[in-house]
C-alpha positions in Angstrom: -66.4 142.2 -73.0 -65.7 141.1 -69.4 -67.6 139.6 -66.6 -66.4 140.5 -63.0 -66.2 137.2 -61.0 -64.6 138.7 -57.8 -64.8 142.4 -57.0 -61.6 144.1 -55.9 -61.1 144.9 -52.2 -60.9 148.6 -53.0 -62.0 151.0 -55.8 -59.8 151.3 -58.8 -60.0 151.7 -62.6 -60.1 148.7 -64.9 -58.6 149.6 -68.2 -58.0 147.9 -71.6 -55.1 149.4 -73.5 -55.2 152.4 -71.2 -58.9 153.2 -71.9 -61.3 152.9 -68.9 -63.8 150.1 -69.2 -67.4 151.1 -68.4 -70.6 149.1 -67.6 -72.7 149.0 -70.7 -75.1 146.7 -72.5 -73.3 144.1 -74.7 -73.3 144.2 -78.4 -75.7 141.7 -80.1 -74.3 138.2 -80.7 -74.3 138.8 -84.4 -72.1 141.9 -84.1 -68.7 141.6 -85.9 -66.0 143.9 -85.0 -63.7 145.1 -87.7 -60.9 145.4 -85.2 -57.8 143.4 -85.9 -56.8 141.0 -83.2 -53.1 140.9 -82.4 -52.7 137.4 -81.1 -49.5 138.3 -79.2 -51.7 140.2 -76.8 -55.0 138.5 -77.3 -57.7 138.4 -74.7 -59.1 134.9 -75.2 -62.8 134.1 -74.6 -63.3 132.0 -71.5 -60.0 132.8 -70.0 -59.9 134.4 -66.5 -57.6 137.3 -65.6 -56.7 138.4 -62.1 -55.0 141.2 -60.1 -53.5 139.3 -57.2 -53.0 142.5 -55.1 -56.7 143.7 -55.1 -58.3 140.3 -55.6 -60.1 141.5 -58.8 -60.9 138.5 -61.1 -62.7 138.8 -64.5 -63.6 136.4 -67.3 -63.2 137.4 -70.9 -66.5 136.7 -72.7 -65.5 137.8 -76.2 -62.1 137.8 -77.7 -60.2 141.0 -78.3 -56.6 142.3 -78.2 -55.1 144.4 -75.6 -53.7 144.6 -72.1 -56.0 144.7 -69.0 -54.8 146.7 -66.0 -56.4 147.6 -62.7 -55.0 150.6 -60.8 -51.9 150.6 -63.1 -51.1 146.8 -62.6 -51.4 144.4 -65.4 -53.9 141.5 -64.9 -52.4 138.1 -65.3 -54.1 135.1 -67.0 -55.2 132.4 -64.6 
């Protein structure tokens, strides 16, 4: 789950592991995912990620594993 801190300067698609992310209601706090977290590519809660080209900046609210991209460019941890 991500929170957009700064909107990009132009439209694009935000993806996690190649799958487009969509606006949706969050899972309840008591929800436990059975997904295995690969800590080599972990998205850590509280960490900010940015696309320097578009200006998009997001904050990870719940941990997960994967690679965030926007318009084909990988977001970097800030």
